[in-house]
Structures are given as C-alpha cells and as structure tokens.
All heavy atoms as a GROMACS GRO file, in nm:
protein
  591
    1MET      N    1  -7.066   3.851   3.119
    1MET     CA    2  -6.986   3.960   3.169
    1MET      C    3  -6.846   3.947   3.114
    1MET      O    4  -6.808   3.836   3.074
    1MET     CB    5  -6.988   3.962   3.324
    1MET     CG    6  -6.887   3.869   3.392
    1MET     SD    7  -6.884   3.877   3.572
    1MET     CE    8  -7.051   3.838   3.610
    2THR      N    9  -6.773   4.050   3.111
    2THR     CA   10  -6.636   4.045   3.061
    2THR      C   11  -6.542   3.997   3.170
    2THR      O   12  -6.578   3.993   3.293
    2THR     CB   13  -6.591   4.183   3.015
    2THR    OG1   14  -6.578   4.271   3.130
    2THR    CG2   15  -6.682   4.248   2.913
    3ARG      N   16  -6.430   3.956   3.132
    3ARG     CA   17  -6.326   3.911   3.227
    3ARG      C   18  -6.297   4.023   3.324
    3ARG      O   19  -6.283   4.000   3.445
    3ARG     CB   20  -6.203   3.865   3.156
    3ARG     CG   21  -6.093   3.816   3.250
    3ARG     CD   22  -5.967   3.780   3.171
    3ARG     NE   23  -5.996   3.677   3.072
    3ARG     CZ   24  -5.961   3.546   3.088
    3ARG    NH1   25  -5.900   3.508   3.194
    3ARG    NH2   26  -5.989   3.460   2.992
    4ASP      N   27  -6.278   4.148   3.272
    4ASP     CA   28  -6.249   4.259   3.361
    4ASP      C   29  -6.360   4.281   3.466
    4ASP      O   30  -6.334   4.310   3.583
    4ASP     CB   31  -6.228   4.387   3.282
    4ASP     CG   32  -6.098   4.389   3.209
    4ASP    OD1   33  -6.004   4.314   3.244
    4ASP    OD2   34  -6.082   4.471   3.113
    5GLN      N   35  -6.487   4.269   3.427
    5GLN     CA   36  -6.599   4.282   3.518
    5GLN      C   37  -6.592   4.173   3.625
    5GLN      O   38  -6.618   4.200   3.741
    5GLN     CB   39  -6.731   4.278   3.444
    5GLN     CG   40  -6.754   4.402   3.356
    5GLN     CD   41  -6.872   4.383   3.266
    5GLN    OE1   42  -6.900   4.273   3.216
    5GLN    NE2   43  -6.937   4.494   3.232
    6ALA      N   44  -6.565   4.050   3.582
    6ALA     CA   45  -6.561   3.938   3.676
    6ALA      C   46  -6.444   3.960   3.775
    6ALA      O   47  -6.461   3.934   3.897
    6ALA     CB   48  -6.547   3.807   3.601
    7PHE      N   49  -6.334   4.005   3.727
    7PHE     CA   50  -6.220   4.031   3.814
    7PHE      C   51  -6.253   4.140   3.920
    7PHE      O   52  -6.222   4.126   4.036
    7PHE     CB   53  -6.096   4.072   3.734
    7PHE     CG   54  -6.007   3.959   3.688
    7PHE    CD1   55  -6.063   3.850   3.623
    7PHE    CD2   56  -5.874   3.967   3.703
    7PHE    CE1   57  -5.981   3.743   3.583
    7PHE    CE2   58  -5.793   3.863   3.665
    7PHE     CZ   59  -5.844   3.752   3.608
    8SER      N   60  -6.318   4.244   3.874
    8SER     CA   61  -6.357   4.352   3.966
    8SER      C   62  -6.452   4.302   4.073
    8SER      O   63  -6.434   4.330   4.193
    8SER     CB   64  -6.422   4.466   3.889
    8SER     OG   65  -6.330   4.528   3.805
    9LEU      N   66  -6.550   4.223   4.033
    9LEU     CA   67  -6.645   4.166   4.133
    9LEU      C   68  -6.572   4.075   4.230
    9LEU      O   69  -6.595   4.083   4.355
    9LEU     CB   70  -6.754   4.085   4.061
    9LEU     CG   71  -6.880   4.159   4.022
    9LEU    CD1   72  -6.971   4.064   3.945
    9LEU    CD2   73  -6.948   4.215   4.142
   10ALA      N   74  -6.486   3.992   4.177
   10ALA     CA   75  -6.412   3.897   4.267
   10ALA      C   76  -6.330   3.973   4.370
   10ALA      O   77  -6.329   3.935   4.486
   10ALA     CB   78  -6.326   3.808   4.181
   11LYS      N   79  -6.261   4.080   4.325
   11LYS     CA   80  -6.183   4.156   4.415
   11LYS      C   81  -6.266   4.222   4.524
   11LYS      O   82  -6.231   4.221   4.642
   11LYS     CB   83  -6.103   4.267   4.341
   11LYS     CG   84  -5.987   4.207   4.258
   11LYS     CD   85  -5.922   4.322   4.179
   11LYS     CE   86  -5.819   4.268   4.083
   11LYS     NZ   87  -5.760   4.372   3.999
   12VAL      N   88  -6.379   4.280   4.486
   12VAL     CA   89  -6.467   4.344   4.577
   12VAL      C   90  -6.511   4.252   4.690
   12VAL      O   91  -6.519   4.288   4.807
   12VAL     CB   92  -6.592   4.406   4.509
   12VAL    CG1   93  -6.704   4.442   4.604
   12VAL    CG2   94  -6.556   4.529   4.426
   13PHE      N   95  -6.536   4.123   4.653
   13PHE     CA   96  -6.586   4.032   4.747
   13PHE      C   97  -6.479   3.946   4.811
   13PHE      O   98  -6.505   3.845   4.879
   13PHE     CB   99  -6.692   3.941   4.684
   13PHE     CG  100  -6.819   4.016   4.655
   13PHE    CD1  101  -6.858   4.038   4.523
   13PHE    CD2  102  -6.900   4.069   4.758
   13PHE    CE1  103  -6.975   4.111   4.497
   13PHE    CE2  104  -7.013   4.142   4.731
   13PHE     CZ  105  -7.053   4.163   4.602
   14GLY      N  106  -6.355   3.987   4.797
   14GLY     CA  107  -6.242   3.922   4.873
   14GLY      C  108  -6.164   3.814   4.804
   14GLY      O  109  -6.078   3.755   4.867
   15ALA      N  110  -6.194   3.784   4.680
   15ALA     CA  111  -6.122   3.680   4.610
   15ALA      C  112  -5.994   3.745   4.550
   15ALA      O  113  -5.981   3.865   4.547
   15ALA     CB  114  -6.207   3.621   4.498
   16LYS      N  115  -5.905   3.658   4.510
   16LYS     CA  116  -5.778   3.704   4.445
   16LYS      C  117  -5.772   3.649   4.302
   16LYS      O  118  -5.712   3.544   4.278
   16LYS     CB  119  -5.656   3.655   4.524
   16LYS     CG  120  -5.656   3.716   4.667
   16LYS     CD  121  -5.543   3.657   4.747
   16LYS     CE  122  -5.551   3.712   4.890
   16LYS     NZ  123  -5.453   3.646   4.973
   17PRO      N  124  -5.842   3.715   4.209
   17PRO     CA  125  -5.844   3.667   4.073
   17PRO      C  126  -5.707   3.673   4.004
   17PRO      O  127  -5.624   3.761   4.035
   17PRO     CB  128  -5.942   3.758   4.000
   17PRO     CG  129  -5.938   3.887   4.078
   17PRO     CD  130  -5.911   3.844   4.221
   18GLN      N  131  -5.683   3.579   3.912
   18GLN     CA  132  -5.560   3.580   3.836
   18GLN      C  133  -5.586   3.519   3.698
   18GLN      O  134  -5.685   3.458   3.678
   18GLN     CB  135  -5.453   3.498   3.910
   18GLN     CG  136  -5.500   3.357   3.946
   18GLN     CD  137  -5.410   3.289   4.051
   18GLN    OE1  138  -5.356   3.355   4.136
   18GLN    NE2  139  -5.397   3.158   4.040
   19ASN      N  140  -5.495   3.546   3.608
   19ASN     CA  141  -5.508   3.499   3.472
   19ASN      C  142  -5.451   3.361   3.444
   19ASN      O  143  -5.455   3.317   3.333
   19ASN     CB  144  -5.442   3.602   3.376
   19ASN     CG  145  -5.523   3.726   3.360
   19ASN    OD1  146  -5.642   3.722   3.334
   19ASN    ND2  147  -5.455   3.841   3.374
   20TRP      N  148  -5.399   3.300   3.548
   20TRP     CA  149  -5.335   3.167   3.528
   20TRP      C  150  -5.382   3.075   3.642
   20TRP      O  151  -5.433   3.120   3.742
   20TRP     CB  152  -5.184   3.184   3.530
   20TRP     CG  153  -5.137   3.256   3.646
   20TRP    CD1  154  -5.108   3.203   3.774
   20TRP    CD2  155  -5.118   3.397   3.666
   20TRP    NE1  156  -5.071   3.302   3.861
   20TRP    CE2  157  -5.077   3.422   3.796
   20TRP    CE3  158  -5.136   3.504   3.576
   20TRP    CZ2  159  -5.049   3.548   3.844
   20TRP    CZ3  160  -5.107   3.633   3.626
   20TRP    CH2  161  -5.065   3.651   3.760
   21VAL      N  162  -5.363   2.945   3.624
   21VAL     CA  163  -5.402   2.848   3.721
   21VAL      C  164  -5.274   2.795   3.787
   21VAL      O  165  -5.178   2.761   3.719
   21VAL     CB  166  -5.478   2.725   3.652
   21VAL    CG1  167  -5.508   2.622   3.755
   21VAL    CG2  168  -5.604   2.776   3.588
   22THR      N  169  -5.275   2.799   3.922
   22THR     CA  170  -5.165   2.749   4.001
   22THR      C  171  -5.215   2.645   4.102
   22THR      O  172  -5.332   2.625   4.110
   22THR     CB  173  -5.089   2.859   4.075
   22THR    OG1  174  -5.173   2.909   4.177
   22THR    CG2  175  -5.048   2.974   3.982
   23LYS      N  176  -5.126   2.589   4.178
   23LYS     CA  177  -5.167   2.492   4.284
   23LYS      C  178  -5.252   2.564   4.388
   23LYS      O  179  -5.327   2.498   4.459
   23LYS     CB  180  -5.044   2.432   4.351
   23LYS     CG  181  -4.976   2.332   4.257
   23LYS     CD  182  -4.852   2.269   4.324
   23LYS     CE  183  -4.784   2.182   4.224
   23LYS     NZ  184  -4.666   2.112   4.284
   24GLN      N  185  -5.239   2.696   4.405
   24GLN     CA  186  -5.317   2.770   4.501
   24GLN      C  187  -5.454   2.814   4.448
   24GLN      O  188  -5.531   2.869   4.519
   24GLN     CB  189  -5.240   2.897   4.546
   24GLN     CG  190  -5.120   2.868   4.635
   24GLN     CD  191  -5.000   2.817   4.556
   24GLN    OE1  192  -4.975   2.856   4.446
   24GLN    NE2  193  -4.926   2.724   4.612
   25THR      N  194  -5.482   2.785   4.324
   25THR     CA  195  -5.612   2.822   4.264
   25THR      C  196  -5.722   2.736   4.324
   25THR      O  197  -5.714   2.612   4.323
   25THR     CB  198  -5.611   2.807   4.110
   25THR    OG1  199  -5.505   2.887   4.056
   25THR    CG2  200  -5.743   2.847   4.049
   26ASP      N  201  -5.823   2.799   4.382
   26ASP     CA  202  -5.936   2.725   4.439
   26ASP      C  203  -6.041   2.686   4.338
   26ASP      O  204  -6.093   2.574   4.342
   26ASP     CB  205  -5.999   2.803   4.552
   26ASP     CG  206  -5.905   2.824   4.672
   26ASP    OD1  207  -5.834   2.730   4.708
   26ASP    OD2  208  -5.904   2.936   4.726
   27TYR      N  209  -6.074   2.779   4.248
   27TYR     CA  210  -6.180   2.756   4.150
   27TYR      C  211  -6.144   2.828   4.022
   27TYR      O  212  -6.084   2.929   4.017
   27TYR     CB  213  -6.315   2.813   4.201
   27TYR     CG  214  -6.365   2.745   4.322
   27TYR    CD1  215  -6.352   2.803   4.446
   27TYR    CD2  216  -6.429   2.622   4.312
   27TYR    CE1  217  -6.398   2.740   4.557
   27TYR    CE2  218  -6.476   2.558   4.428
   27TYR     CZ  219  -6.464   2.620   4.549
   27TYR     OH  220  -6.507   2.554   4.663
   28LEU      N  221  -6.187   2.761   3.913
   28LEU     CA  222  -6.177   2.819   3.781
   28LEU      C  223  -6.319   2.854   3.733
   28LEU      O  224  -6.402   2.767   3.726
   28LEU     CB  225  -6.113   2.722   3.685
   28LEU     CG  226  -6.091   2.762   3.539
   28LEU    CD1  227  -6.000   2.886   3.533
   28LEU    CD2  228  -6.037   2.646   3.458
   29VAL      N  229  -6.344   2.984   3.716
   29VAL     CA  230  -6.475   3.025   3.670
   29VAL      C  231  -6.480   3.012   3.520
   29VAL      O  232  -6.395   3.070   3.446
   29VAL     CB  233  -6.505   3.173   3.710
   29VAL    CG1  234  -6.644   3.215   3.662
   29VAL    CG2  235  -6.498   3.186   3.864
   30VAL      N  236  -6.573   2.938   3.471
   30VAL     CA  237  -6.580   2.907   3.326
   30VAL      C  238  -6.707   2.969   3.272
   30VAL      O  239  -6.819   2.934   3.312
   30VAL     CB  240  -6.581   2.754   3.301
   30VAL    CG1  241  -6.588   2.726   3.153
   30VAL    CG2  242  -6.455   2.694   3.361
   31GLY      N  243  -6.691   3.062   3.182
   31GLY     CA  244  -6.802   3.122   3.112
   31GLY      C  245  -6.826   3.051   2.979
   31GLY      O  246  -6.779   2.939   2.957
   32LEU      N  247  -6.891   3.115   2.890
   32LEU     CA  248  -6.921   3.064   2.760
   32LEU      C  249  -6.795   3.052   2.680
   32LEU      O  250  -6.717   3.145   2.670
   32LEU     CB  251  -7.023   3.150   2.687
   32LEU     CG  252  -7.060   3.109   2.545
   32LEU    CD1  253  -7.132   2.974   2.547
   32LEU    CD2  254  -7.147   3.215   2.480
   33ILE      N  255  -6.768   2.936   2.619
   33ILE     CA  256  -6.656   2.916   2.535
   33ILE      C  257  -6.706   2.894   2.395
   33ILE      O  258  -6.772   2.796   2.364
   33ILE     CB  259  -6.571   2.795   2.582
   33ILE    CG1  260  -6.520   2.808   2.724
   33ILE    CG2  261  -6.452   2.772   2.483
   33ILE    CD1  262  -6.459   2.685   2.782
   34GLU      N  263  -6.680   2.994   2.311
   34GLU     CA  264  -6.724   2.986   2.173
   34GLU      C  265  -6.632   2.902   2.087
   34GLU      O  266  -6.509   2.924   2.089
   34GLU     CB  267  -6.740   3.128   2.116
   34GLU     CG  268  -6.849   3.210   2.186
   34GLU     CD  269  -6.868   3.346   2.123
   34GLU    OE1  270  -6.838   3.359   2.001
   34GLU    OE2  271  -6.911   3.436   2.188
   35THR      N  272  -6.692   2.805   2.016
   35THR     CA  273  -6.613   2.721   1.926
   35THR      C  274  -6.690   2.703   1.796
   35THR      O  275  -6.814   2.725   1.792
   35THR     CB  276  -6.585   2.585   1.989
   35THR    OG1  277  -6.711   2.521   2.013
   35THR    CG2  278  -6.510   2.591   2.122
   36ALA      N  279  -6.623   2.654   1.699
   36ALA     CA  280  -6.690   2.623   1.572
   36ALA      C  281  -6.769   2.494   1.590
   36ALA      O  282  -6.742   2.417   1.683
   36ALA     CB  283  -6.584   2.601   1.464
   37LEU      N  284  -6.871   2.476   1.509
   37LEU     CA  285  -6.954   2.358   1.518
   37LEU      C  286  -6.869   2.231   1.513
   37LEU      O  287  -6.788   2.212   1.425
   37LEU     CB  288  -7.055   2.355   1.403
   37LEU     CG  289  -7.161   2.245   1.406
   37LEU    CD1  290  -7.245   2.257   1.533
   37LEU    CD2  291  -7.250   2.256   1.286
   38GLY      N  292  -6.888   2.147   1.616
   38GLY     CA  293  -6.814   2.018   1.622
   38GLY      C  294  -6.676   2.030   1.682
   38GLY      O  295  -6.607   1.927   1.706
   39GLU      N  296  -6.628   2.150   1.709
   39GLU     CA  297  -6.492   2.171   1.769
   39GLU      C  298  -6.497   2.159   1.919
   39GLU      O  299  -6.590   2.213   1.980
   39GLU     CB  300  -6.440   2.308   1.729
   39GLU     CG  301  -6.303   2.338   1.777
   39GLU     CD  302  -6.258   2.479   1.734
   39GLU    OE1  303  -6.290   2.522   1.624
   39GLU    OE2  304  -6.186   2.544   1.811
   40GLU      N  305  -6.408   2.088   1.979
   40GLU     CA  306  -6.402   2.073   2.125
   40GLU      C  307  -6.351   2.202   2.191
   40GLU      O  308  -6.251   2.255   2.141
   40GLU     CB  309  -6.309   1.956   2.164
   40GLU     CG  310  -6.365   1.819   2.125
   40GLU     CD  311  -6.488   1.783   2.214
   40GLU    OE1  312  -6.489   1.818   2.333
   40GLU    OE2  313  -6.576   1.722   2.156
   41PRO      N  314  -6.415   2.247   2.294
   41PRO     CA  315  -6.365   2.365   2.368
   41PRO      C  316  -6.252   2.330   2.462
   41PRO      O  317  -6.269   2.321   2.579
   41PRO     CB  318  -6.492   2.413   2.445
   41PRO     CG  319  -6.565   2.287   2.471
   41PRO     CD  320  -6.538   2.200   2.351
   42ILE      N  321  -6.134   2.309   2.407
   42ILE     CA  322  -6.021   2.268   2.487
   42ILE      C  323  -5.927   2.381   2.513
   42ILE      O  324  -5.886   2.456   2.421
   42ILE     CB  325  -5.943   2.150   2.419
   42ILE    CG1  326  -6.034   2.030   2.404
   42ILE    CG2  327  -5.818   2.119   2.500
   42ILE    CD1  328  -6.083   1.970   2.536
   43THR      N  329  -5.892   2.405   2.634
   43THR     CA  330  -5.788   2.498   2.676
   43THR      C  331  -5.714   2.433   2.790
   43THR      O  332  -5.773   2.356   2.867
   43THR     CB  333  -5.849   2.634   2.720
   43THR    OG1  334  -5.746   2.714   2.772
   43THR    CG2  335  -5.957   2.613   2.824
   44LYS      N  336  -5.588   2.455   2.798
   44LYS     CA  337  -5.505   2.391   2.902
   44LYS      C  338  -5.560   2.415   3.042
   44LYS      O  339  -5.548   2.331   3.131
   44LYS     CB  340  -5.358   2.435   2.894
   44LYS     CG  341  -5.290   2.380   2.768
   44LYS     CD  342  -5.150   2.424   2.766
   44LYS     CE  343  -5.081   2.371   2.640
   44LYS     NZ  344  -4.942   2.414   2.630
   45LYS      N  345  -5.622   2.531   3.064
   45LYS     CA  346  -5.676   2.564   3.193
   45LYS      C  347  -5.785   2.464   3.236
   45LYS      O  348  -5.804   2.439   3.351
   45LYS     CB  349  -5.731   2.704   3.199
   45LYS     CG  350  -5.624   2.814   3.195
   45LYS     CD  351  -5.684   2.950   3.190
   45LYS     CE  352  -5.575   3.055   3.178
   45LYS     NZ  353  -5.628   3.188   3.171
   46LEU      N  354  -5.861   2.413   3.140
   46LEU     CA  355  -5.969   2.320   3.168
   46LEU      C  356  -5.918   2.180   3.200
   46LEU      O  357  -5.990   2.097   3.252
   46LEU     CB  358  -6.068   2.310   3.051
   46LEU     CG  359  -6.142   2.438   3.015
   46LEU    CD1  360  -6.229   2.416   2.892
   46LEU    CD2  361  -6.226   2.487   3.134
   47LEU      N  362  -5.793   2.157   3.171
   47LEU     CA  363  -5.735   2.021   3.189
   47LEU      C  364  -5.649   2.009   3.316
   47LEU      O  365  -5.590   1.905   3.337
   47LEU     CB  366  -5.648   1.985   3.066
   47LEU     CG  367  -5.721   1.988   2.932
   47LEU    CD1  368  -5.624   1.967   2.818
   47LEU    CD2  369  -5.833   1.886   2.930
   48THR      N  370  -5.649   2.111   3.402
   48THR     CA  371  -5.562   2.112   3.520
   48THR      C  372  -5.617   2.031   3.634
   48THR      O  373  -5.546   2.003   3.730
   48THR     CB  374  -5.535   2.255   3.564
   48THR    OG1  375  -5.658   2.309   3.608
   48THR    CG2  376  -5.468   2.339   3.460
   49GLY      N  377  -5.745   1.995   3.630
   49GLY     CA  378  -5.810   1.930   3.743
   49GLY      C  379  -5.860   2.026   3.852
   49GLY      O  380  -5.909   1.980   3.952
   50THR      N  381  -5.842   2.154   3.829
   50THR     CA  382  -5.893   2.255   3.923
   50THR      C  383  -6.045   2.254   3.921
   50THR      O  384  -6.102   2.247   3.810
   50THR     CB  385  -5.838   2.396   3.883
   50THR    OG1  386  -5.697   2.394   3.878
   50THR    CG2  387  -5.886   2.502   3.979
   51PRO      N  388  -6.109   2.260   4.036
   51PRO     CA  389  -6.256   2.261   4.035
   51PRO      C  390  -6.305   2.380   3.958
   51PRO      O  391  -6.253   2.492   3.969
   51PRO     CB  392  -6.290   2.279   4.185
   51PRO     CG  393  -6.168   2.228   4.260
   51PRO     CD  394  -6.051   2.260   4.174
   52MET      N  395  -6.409   2.354   3.877
   52MET     CA  396  -6.464   2.459   3.790
   52MET      C  397  -6.604   2.498   3.838
   52MET      O  398  -6.682   2.410   3.885
   52MET     CB  399  -6.469   2.416   3.648
   52MET     CG  400  -6.335   2.401   3.581
   52MET     SD  401  -6.349   2.348   3.409
   52MET     CE  402  -6.338   2.174   3.432
   53ILE      N  403  -6.636   2.626   3.830
   53ILE     CA  404  -6.771   2.671   3.859
   53ILE      C  405  -6.817   2.756   3.740
   53ILE      O  406  -6.737   2.816   3.669
   53ILE     CB  407  -6.783   2.750   3.991
   53ILE    CG1  408  -6.699   2.879   3.988
   53ILE    CG2  409  -6.745   2.664   4.110
   53ILE    CD1  410  -6.721   2.971   4.106
   54SER      N  411  -6.946   2.758   3.724
   54SER     CA  412  -7.003   2.838   3.610
   54SER      C  413  -7.007   2.986   3.649
   54SER      O  414  -6.994   3.022   3.767
   54SER     CB  415  -7.143   2.788   3.580
   54SER     OG  416  -7.231   2.823   3.687
   55GLU      N  417  -7.028   3.068   3.549
   55GLU     CA  418  -7.047   3.211   3.573
   55GLU      C  419  -7.164   3.233   3.667
   55GLU      O  420  -7.163   3.319   3.754
   55GLU     CB  421  -7.065   3.282   3.439
   55GLU     CG  422  -7.064   3.430   3.448
   55GLU     CD  423  -7.069   3.498   3.315
   55GLU    OE1  424  -7.023   3.443   3.214
   55GLU    OE2  425  -7.120   3.612   3.311
   56ARG      N  426  -7.271   3.158   3.651
   56ARG     CA  427  -7.391   3.167   3.731
   56ARG      C  428  -7.354   3.138   3.880
   56ARG      O  429  -7.394   3.207   3.973
   56ARG     CB  430  -7.500   3.071   3.686
   56ARG     CG  431  -7.623   3.063   3.771
   56ARG     CD  432  -7.718   3.183   3.752
   56ARG     NE  433  -7.697   3.271   3.861
   56ARG     CZ  434  -7.743   3.395   3.863
   56ARG    NH1  435  -7.797   3.447   3.760
   56ARG    NH2  436  -7.726   3.472   3.968
   57ASP      N  437  -7.275   3.027   3.902
   57ASP     CA  438  -7.232   2.994   4.039
   57ASP      C  439  -7.146   3.105   4.096
   57ASP      O  440  -7.153   3.135   4.221
   57ASP     CB  441  -7.154   2.860   4.037
   57ASP     CG  442  -7.234   2.743   4.005
   57ASP    OD1  443  -7.361   2.748   4.030
   57ASP    OD2  444  -7.178   2.641   3.962
   58PHE      N  445  -7.063   3.166   4.016
   58PHE     CA  446  -6.983   3.279   4.061
   58PHE      C  447  -7.071   3.392   4.104
   58PHE      O  448  -7.049   3.452   4.214
   58PHE     CB  449  -6.884   3.322   3.954
   58PHE     CG  450  -6.815   3.454   3.980
   58PHE    CD1  451  -6.717   3.461   4.079
   58PHE    CD2  452  -6.844   3.570   3.909
   58PHE    CE1  453  -6.654   3.579   4.109
   58PHE    CE2  454  -6.782   3.686   3.935
   58PHE     CZ  455  -6.684   3.692   4.033
   59LEU      N  456  -7.171   3.425   4.028
   59LEU     CA  457  -7.266   3.532   4.061
   59LEU      C  458  -7.343   3.498   4.187
   59LEU      O  459  -7.370   3.584   4.270
   59LEU     CB  460  -7.358   3.563   3.946
   59LEU     CG  461  -7.291   3.629   3.825
   59LEU    CD1  462  -7.390   3.640   3.707
   59LEU    CD2  463  -7.234   3.768   3.863
   60ASP      N  464  -7.379   3.372   4.205
   60ASP     CA  465  -7.449   3.328   4.327
   60ASP      C  466  -7.356   3.348   4.446
   60ASP      O  467  -7.405   3.390   4.555
   60ASP     CB  468  -7.490   3.183   4.319
   60ASP     CG  469  -7.607   3.160   4.220
   60ASP    OD1  470  -7.673   3.258   4.181
   60ASP    OD2  471  -7.631   3.044   4.183
   61TRP      N  472  -7.228   3.320   4.430
   61TRP     CA  473  -7.132   3.339   4.542
   61TRP      C  474  -7.122   3.488   4.577
   61TRP      O  475  -7.120   3.524   4.697
   61TRP     CB  476  -6.993   3.284   4.499
   61TRP     CG  477  -6.887   3.312   4.601
   61TRP    CD1  478  -6.859   3.248   4.713
   61TRP    CD2  479  -6.789   3.419   4.591
   61TRP    NE1  480  -6.752   3.305   4.777
   61TRP    CE2  481  -6.708   3.410   4.706
   61TRP    CE3  482  -6.765   3.521   4.498
   61TRP    CZ2  483  -6.602   3.501   4.728
   61TRP    CZ3  484  -6.663   3.610   4.522
   61TRP    CH2  485  -6.581   3.598   4.636
   62CYS      N  486  -7.120   3.575   4.472
   62CYS     CA  487  -7.113   3.720   4.494
   62CYS      C  488  -7.238   3.763   4.572
   62CYS      O  489  -7.227   3.841   4.667
   62CYS     CB  490  -7.103   3.793   4.365
   62CYS     SG  491  -6.947   3.774   4.277
   63GLN      N  492  -7.352   3.711   4.531
   63GLN     CA  493  -7.477   3.748   4.599
   63GLN      C  494  -7.474   3.705   4.747
   63GLN      O  495  -7.519   3.774   4.834
   63GLN     CB  496  -7.594   3.689   4.526
   63GLN     CG  497  -7.728   3.732   4.578
   63GLN     CD  498  -7.844   3.678   4.495
   63GLN    OE1  499  -7.824   3.600   4.402
   63GLN    NE2  500  -7.963   3.726   4.520
   64ALA      N  501  -7.426   3.585   4.770
   64ALA     CA  502  -7.417   3.535   4.908
   64ALA      C  503  -7.324   3.619   4.992
   64ALA      O  504  -7.350   3.645   5.111
   64ALA     CB  505  -7.369   3.387   4.908
   65ARG      N  506  -7.214   3.661   4.934
   65ARG     CA  507  -7.119   3.748   5.009
   65ARG      C  508  -7.183   3.881   5.042
   65ARG      O  509  -7.167   3.934   5.152
   65ARG     CB  510  -6.992   3.771   4.925
   65ARG     CG  511  -6.905   3.649   4.902
   65ARG     CD  512  -6.829   3.610   5.028
   65ARG     NE  513  -6.734   3.713   5.059
   65ARG     CZ  514  -6.660   3.711   5.166
   65ARG    NH1  515  -6.662   3.612   5.252
   65ARG    NH2  516  -6.576   3.809   5.190
   66LEU      N  517  -7.259   3.934   4.946
   66LEU     CA  518  -7.325   4.064   4.967
   66LEU      C  519  -7.430   4.048   5.076
   66LEU      O  520  -7.440   4.134   5.166
   66LEU     CB  521  -7.390   4.110   4.836
   66LEU     CG  522  -7.461   4.248   4.840
   66LEU    CD1  523  -7.359   4.357   4.879
   66LEU    CD2  524  -7.519   4.277   4.704
   67ALA      N  525  -7.506   3.941   5.079
   67ALA     CA  526  -7.608   3.915   5.182
   67ALA      C  527  -7.538   3.902   5.318
   67ALA      O  528  -7.588   3.954   5.420
   67ALA     CB  529  -7.687   3.790   5.152
   68GLN      N  530  -7.424   3.840   5.320
   68GLN     CA  531  -7.346   3.820   5.444
   68GLN      C  532  -7.305   3.956   5.499
   68GLN      O  533  -7.316   3.983   5.619
   68GLN     CB  534  -7.224   3.734   5.419
   68GLN     CG  535  -7.140   3.704   5.539
   68GLN     CD  536  -7.019   3.614   5.500
   68GLN    OE1  537  -6.962   3.628   5.392
   68GLN    NE2  538  -6.982   3.523   5.587
   69TRP      N  539  -7.254   4.044   5.409
   69TRP     CA  540  -7.211   4.179   5.452
   69TRP      C  541  -7.332   4.255   5.503
   69TRP      O  542  -7.323   4.324   5.602
   69TRP     CB  543  -7.150   4.250   5.335
   69TRP     CG  544  -7.010   4.207   5.297
   69TRP    CD1  545  -6.938   4.112   5.360
   69TRP    CD2  546  -6.934   4.254   5.196
   69TRP    NE1  547  -6.816   4.097   5.300
   69TRP    CE2  548  -6.809   4.186   5.193
   69TRP    CE3  549  -6.953   4.349   5.093
   69TRP    CZ2  550  -6.709   4.208   5.103
   69TRP    CZ3  551  -6.853   4.372   5.002
   69TRP    CH2  552  -6.733   4.303   5.009
   70SER      N  553  -7.444   4.242   5.434
   70SER     CA  554  -7.565   4.314   5.474
   70SER      C  555  -7.610   4.272   5.613
   70SER      O  556  -7.647   4.357   5.697
   70SER     CB  557  -7.676   4.288   5.370
   70SER     OG  558  -7.795   4.353   5.411
   71ARG      N  559  -7.611   4.142   5.642
   71ARG     CA  560  -7.644   4.093   5.776
   71ARG      C  561  -7.550   4.147   5.882
   71ARG      O  562  -7.591   4.182   5.991
   71ARG     CB  563  -7.647   3.941   5.778
   71ARG     CG  564  -7.768   3.883   5.707
   71ARG     CD  565  -7.782   3.731   5.736
   71ARG     NE  566  -7.664   3.656   5.694
   71ARG     CZ  567  -7.644   3.609   5.572
   71ARG    NH1  568  -7.733   3.630   5.475
   71ARG    NH2  569  -7.535   3.541   5.544
   72SER      N  570  -7.424   4.150   5.850
   72SER     CA  571  -7.323   4.194   5.949
   72SER      C  572  -7.338   4.344   5.978
   72SER      O  573  -7.294   4.392   6.083
   72SER     CB  574  -7.183   4.165   5.903
   72SER     OG  575  -7.140   4.246   5.796
   73LEU      N  576  -7.401   4.419   5.885
   73LEU     CA  577  -7.424   4.562   5.910
   73LEU      C  578  -7.558   4.587   5.976
   73LEU      O  579  -7.597   4.702   5.993
   73LEU     CB  580  -7.420   4.636   5.772
   73LEU     CG  581  -7.281   4.639   5.703
   73LEU    CD1  582  -7.291   4.701   5.566
   73LEU    CD2  583  -7.184   4.716   5.786
   74GLY      N  584  -7.630   4.478   6.000
   74GLY     CA  585  -7.756   4.494   6.071
   74GLY      C  586  -7.874   4.517   5.975
   74GLY      O  587  -7.980   4.562   6.014
   75GLY      N  588  -7.851   4.490   5.840
   75GLY     CA  589  -7.956   4.516   5.744
   75GLY      C  590  -8.027   4.396   5.710
   75GLY      O  591  -8.100   4.334   5.671
   0.00000   0.00000   0.00000
C-alpha cells in the first residue's frame, strides 16, 4: 500500500499518523525498503529505538479495530 493509503487507514481507525518520529511515537510501521543488492536499508527512523511493526501487523491491527467496532454495533 502507499503511504497515503496507510495514513488514511490509520486515521479512520483512530491513530495519529505522522511523517516523523518523536518521543510520542508509539510504533513505526515499516513496509518494504528497496535497496541495491548488498546495500543496508538504513534510515534514521529505523535507528530511533521506536518499536517497529510490519505492514502486515498494521493491517491486522486495522482488522481488529474493525471487528471491535462491528461488535459494539451489535454485528
């Protein structure tokens, strides 16, 4: 998914997505990082110590939030 799509999903389910990492950042969603063969996928955001989750984990969280909403509506 694109960053814009991920941001939209996060907002719908109550998260506050941002383009930067701060002390208030709970999770860093990490998708595929394309690099040249043998090149390390290093970005400063990955070095902050912020807990990272995969795109799949993010989608699982979205699905869990949707199920929670469905239950609260009696569905």
